[in-house]
C-alpha positions as CSV (number, residue, x, y, z in Angstrom):
1,X,-143.2,-125.2,-30.9
2,X,-145.0,-123.1,-29.1
3,X,-145.3,-119.9,-30.5
4,X,-146.1,-118.6,-27.6
5,X,-142.6,-119.6,-26.1
6,X,-140.6,-117.3,-28.8
7,X,-142.7,-114.5,-29.1
8,X,-141.8,-110.5,-27.9
9,X,-143.5,-109.5,-24.4
10,X,-144.8,-106.1,-24.7
11,X,-142.9,-105.0,-21.4
12,X,-142.7,-101.3,-20.4
13,X,-140.2,-98.9,-19.5
14,X,-142.3,-99.0,-16.1
15,X,-141.3,-102.4,-15.1
16,X,-137.6,-101.9,-16.3
17,X,-137.9,-99.2,-13.8
18,X,-139.3,-101.3,-10.9
19,X,-137.1,-104.0,-11.4
20,X,-134.2,-101.3,-11.0
21,X,-135.9,-99.5,-8.4
22,X,-136.9,-102.9,-6.1
23,X,-135.1,-105.9,-7.2
24,X,-137.9,-107.1,-8.5
25,X,-140.4,-107.1,-10.9
26,X,-144.3,-109.5,-11.4
27,X,-145.9,-109.8,-14.8
28,X,-149.3,-110.5,-16.0
29,X,-150.2,-112.5,-19.1
30,X,-146.5,-113.3,-19.7
31,X,-147.8,-117.7,-20.8
32,X,-151.7,-118.2,-20.4
33,X,-153.3,-121.5,-19.3
34,X,-152.6,-123.2,-22.5
35,X,-148.8,-122.6,-22.7
36,X,-148.7,-123.2,-18.6
37,X,-150.3,-126.5,-19.1
38,X,-148.5,-127.8,-21.3
39,X,-145.0,-127.5,-18.9
40,X,-146.8,-128.4,-16.0
41,X,-147.5,-132.2,-15.6
42,X,-144.0,-132.9,-17.4
43,X,-142.0,-131.1,-14.7
44,X,-143.5,-132.4,-11.9
45,X,-143.3,-136.1,-13.2
46,X,-139.3,-134.9,-13.4
47,X,-139.2,-133.6,-10.0
48,X,-141.5,-136.2,-8.2
49,X,-139.2,-139.2,-9.8
50,X,-136.0,-137.9,-8.0
51,X,-138.1,-137.9,-4.6
52,X,-137.0,-141.2,-4.6
53,X,-135.3,-142.1,-1.6
54,X,-135.9,-138.8,0.5
55,X,-137.2,-138.9,3.6
56,X,-140.3,-138.1,4.3
57,X,-141.4,-134.7,4.7
58,X,-141.6,-134.7,9.0
59,X,-138.1,-136.5,9.0
60,X,-136.2,-133.7,7.3
61,X,-134.5,-130.3,7.6
62,X,-135.8,-126.8,7.7
63,X,-134.3,-126.7,4.1
64,X,-135.6,-130.4,2.6
65,X,-139.1,-129.2,4.4
66,X,-138.9,-126.4,2.3
67,X,-139.6,-127.9,-1.8
68,X,-138.2,-130.5,-3.6
69,X,-135.6,-129.7,-5.9
70,X,-134.0,-130.7,-9.8
71,X,-131.9,-129.1,-11.9
72,X,-131.0,-128.7,-15.4
73,X,-134.3,-130.5,-16.3
74,X,-133.6,-129.4,-19.7
75,X,-130.9,-131.9,-19.9
76,X,-133.4,-134.2,-18.9
77,X,-136.7,-133.2,-21.3
78,X,-136.9,-131.6,-24.4
79,X,-141.0,-130.9,-23.1
80,X,-138.3,-128.7,-20.0
81,X,-136.0,-127.6,-22.8
82,X,-138.7,-125.7,-25.1
83,X,-139.3,-123.6,-21.9
84,X,-136.1,-123.0,-20.9
85,X,-135.4,-122.4,-24.2
86,X,-138.3,-119.8,-24.2
87,X,-136.9,-116.6,-26.2
88,X,-139.9,-114.4,-24.5
89,X,-138.6,-114.8,-21.2
90,X,-134.9,-115.1,-21.8
91,X,-135.6,-111.5,-23.9
92,X,-137.5,-110.0,-21.0
93,X,-134.5,-110.9,-18.5
94,X,-131.8,-109.4,-21.1
95,X,-134.2,-105.9,-21.0
96,X,-134.2,-106.6,-17.2
97,X,-131.4,-106.9,-16.7
98,X,-130.5,-103.8,-19.6
99,X,-127.7,-106.2,-21.0
100,X,-127.3,-107.5,-24.4
101,X,-127.7,-110.9,-24.0
102,X,-128.4,-113.3,-21.4
103,X,-127.2,-117.2,-20.7
104,X,-128.6,-119.4,-19.1
105,X,-126.6,-120.0,-15.5
106,X,-129.2,-123.5,-14.7
107,X,-132.9,-123.4,-14.8
108,X,-134.8,-125.5,-11.0
109,X,-138.0,-126.9,-10.8
110,X,-139.6,-126.3,-7.0
111,X,-142.4,-128.1,-5.6
112,X,-143.9,-127.2,-2.3
113,X,-145.3,-130.2,-1.5
114,X,-149.1,-130.2,0.5
115,X,-147.7,-129.8,4.5
116,X,-144.2,-128.2,2.8
117,X,-142.9,-125.7,5.0
118,X,-141.7,-122.2,5.0
119,X,-138.9,-121.2,2.5
120,X,-136.2,-119.0,4.9
121,X,-135.2,-116.0,3.9
122,X,-132.5,-116.0,2.0
123,X,-130.5,-114.2,-1.6
124,X,-130.0,-116.5,-4.4
125,X,-126.7,-115.2,-5.3
126,X,-125.0,-117.1,-2.3
127,X,-124.2,-119.5,-4.1
128,X,-123.0,-118.6,-7.4
129,X,-119.7,-118.0,-8.6
130,X,-120.5,-114.8,-10.6
131,X,-118.4,-111.5,-10.9
132,X,-121.6,-109.0,-11.1
133,X,-124.4,-108.5,-9.8
134,X,-126.3,-109.0,-13.5
135,X,-128.0,-112.3,-13.3
136,X,-131.8,-112.5,-12.7
137,X,-134.1,-115.5,-11.9
138,X,-138.2,-116.1,-13.9
139,X,-140.3,-117.5,-11.4
140,X,-142.7,-119.4,-13.2
141,X,-145.2,-121.1,-11.6
142,X,-147.2,-124.0,-12.8
143,X,-150.9,-123.4,-11.5
144,X,-152.1,-120.6,-9.8
145,X,-150.5,-119.8,-6.4
146,X,-152.7,-118.4,-3.7
147,X,-151.9,-117.0,-0.3
148,X,-152.1,-120.9,1.6
149,X,-149.9,-122.2,-0.6
150,X,-146.9,-120.4,-0.4
151,X,-146.2,-118.0,-3.2
152,X,-142.8,-116.1,-3.2
153,X,-141.9,-112.8,-1.3
154,X,-139.8,-110.4,-1.9
155,X,-138.0,-107.6,0.1
156,X,-138.4,-104.6,-2.4
157,X,-135.9,-102.6,-2.9
158,X,-133.2,-105.0,-0.5
159,X,-131.1,-106.0,-3.5
160,X,-128.4,-102.8,-2.6
161,X,-128.3,-104.2,0.7
162,X,-125.3,-106.0,2.3
163,X,-125.9,-107.0,5.6
164,X,-127.3,-111.0,5.2
165,X,-125.0,-111.7,1.5
166,X,-122.9,-114.6,3.7
167,X,-126.1,-115.9,5.3
168,X,-127.4,-119.7,3.6
169,X,-130.6,-120.8,3.8
170,X,-131.8,-122.3,7.0
171,X,-133.2,-121.1,10.1
172,X,-131.1,-119.0,11.3
173,X,-131.5,-116.6,7.7
174,X,-134.4,-116.4,8.3
175,X,-134.4,-115.2,11.6
176,X,-131.4,-112.4,10.9
177,X,-132.6,-111.2,7.4
178,X,-136.6,-111.3,7.9
179,X,-135.4,-109.2,11.3
180,X,-133.1,-107.0,9.6
181,X,-135.4,-107.0,6.7
182,X,-138.4,-105.8,9.1
183,X,-135.7,-102.7,11.2
184,X,-134.6,-101.6,8.3
185,X,-138.1,-101.4,6.6
186,X,-138.1,-102.8,3.3
187,X,-141.6,-103.9,2.6
188,X,-142.3,-108.4,1.9
189,X,-143.9,-108.5,-1.3
190,X,-145.6,-111.4,-1.1
191,X,-149.4,-111.6,-3.3
192,X,-150.6,-114.8,-4.7
193,X,-150.1,-115.2,-8.7
194,X,-152.1,-115.6,-11.3
195,X,-151.8,-118.2,-14.2
196,X,-149.4,-116.9,-16.5
197,X,-148.1,-114.2,-14.1
198,X,-143.7,-114.5,-13.6
199,X,-141.9,-112.8,-11.5
200,X,-138.6,-112.1,-12.0
201,X,-135.6,-111.7,-9.2
202,X,-132.4,-109.8,-9.0
203,X,-129.5,-112.5,-7.1
204,X,-129.4,-110.4,-4.3
205,X,-132.7,-109.5,-3.5
206,X,-133.7,-111.3,-0.2
207,X,-137.3,-113.5,-0.7
208,X,-138.9,-116.2,1.5
209,X,-142.4,-117.9,1.4
210,X,-144.7,-119.1,3.2
211,X,-145.0,-122.9,4.1
212,X,-148.0,-125.1,1.5
213,X,-151.0,-125.0,4.1
214,X,-153.0,-127.0,1.2
215,X,-153.5,-130.4,-0.2
216,X,-152.4,-129.3,-3.5
217,X,-148.3,-129.4,-4.7
218,X,-147.0,-125.9,-5.2
219,X,-145.6,-126.7,-8.5
220,X,-142.9,-123.6,-9.6
221,X,-140.7,-124.4,-12.3
222,X,-137.3,-121.4,-12.1
223,X,-135.3,-120.8,-15.3
224,X,-132.0,-118.3,-13.6
225,X,-130.1,-115.8,-16.9
226,X,-126.8,-114.2,-16.5
227,X,-125.2,-111.6,-18.8
228,X,-123.7,-113.3,-21.8
229,X,-120.6,-111.8,-20.7
230,X,-120.8,-113.2,-17.1
231,X,-117.1,-113.9,-15.4
232,X,-116.4,-116.8,-13.3
233,X,-115.2,-115.8,-10.5
234,X,-112.9,-117.1,-7.5
235,X,-115.3,-119.4,-5.2
236,X,-115.9,-117.4,-2.1
237,X,-117.5,-120.4,0.3
238,X,-118.1,-123.8,-0.4
239,X,-121.5,-123.7,-1.7
240,X,-119.7,-121.1,-5.0
241,X,-117.7,-123.9,-5.4
242,X,-120.6,-127.1,-5.8
243,X,-122.1,-124.5,-7.7
244,X,-118.9,-123.7,-10.7
245,X,-118.4,-127.4,-10.8
246,X,-121.9,-128.5,-11.3
247,X,-123.3,-125.2,-13.6
248,X,-119.7,-123.9,-14.8
249,X,-117.4,-127.1,-16.3
250,X,-114.8,-126.8,-17.0
251,X,-115.3,-122.4,-16.9
252,X,-111.4,-121.0,-14.9
253,X,-111.8,-118.0,-12.4
254,X,-111.3,-114.2,-14.8
255,X,-113.2,-116.7,-18.0
256,X,-116.7,-115.9,-19.2
257,X,-118.6,-118.9,-18.3
258,X,-119.5,-120.0,-21.5
259,X,-120.0,-123.5,-21.0
260,X,-121.8,-126.2,-23.3
261,X,-124.2,-126.1,-20.2
262,X,-124.4,-122.4,-20.4
263,X,-125.7,-121.8,-24.1
264,X,-126.8,-118.2,-25.1
265,X,-130.9,-117.5,-25.1
266,X,-131.3,-114.0,-26.3
267,X,-128.7,-112.1,-27.9
268,X,-130.5,-108.1,-29.1
């Protein structure tokens, strides 16, 4: 075990207020370079192993060009499990959501290959059969992410804006959401990331990322948390039904999402 994974983070009241206002917050020095270095190679290895059978980059859809993705690495690797079960990260998530505890919804590695395309504008919670907005994603770069590598960009304050929430990630979502965000004057914040910096964004915050124009992989680990008492809603679309089966097995609408795949990660 790495002590830094469980050591509390000094989250300021100002950071909580920024998250409440903007729907995201970026936090410096959540981890040091040594800690990040313990996880990067394993997460990349697991993701690239899953690449077998994937079409060449030029033959993929816009979504397929955006990144390689693998979910629930915590079930595949003890190393990945250590990061996903970090009380430091889960404690930040609970404080930002202003809830008493958080469970795991799922984790997801996102590798944007050299030459990989842009990630279209979208809101994550379109895919999730969750009964409230008390969900949050930690976006954890495993190396520095300069502008040309495609850092995630958030539309500040957009978590309260409902137009576009019915759009799956696609060329259409990029055109329509980006145009709406510009018209409504939601600022896009897409600054580079340093090693050890982690961002947290709400499930309904609209976001996107540029292409990877470098010769290196942009490797990112994400962890999605939800309120400890989150209940399953009746899936509203096919994507929510797919997620219910994958990440909430055996849970019925109206019940707390506490399946074996949704362990309690932090409780105050």
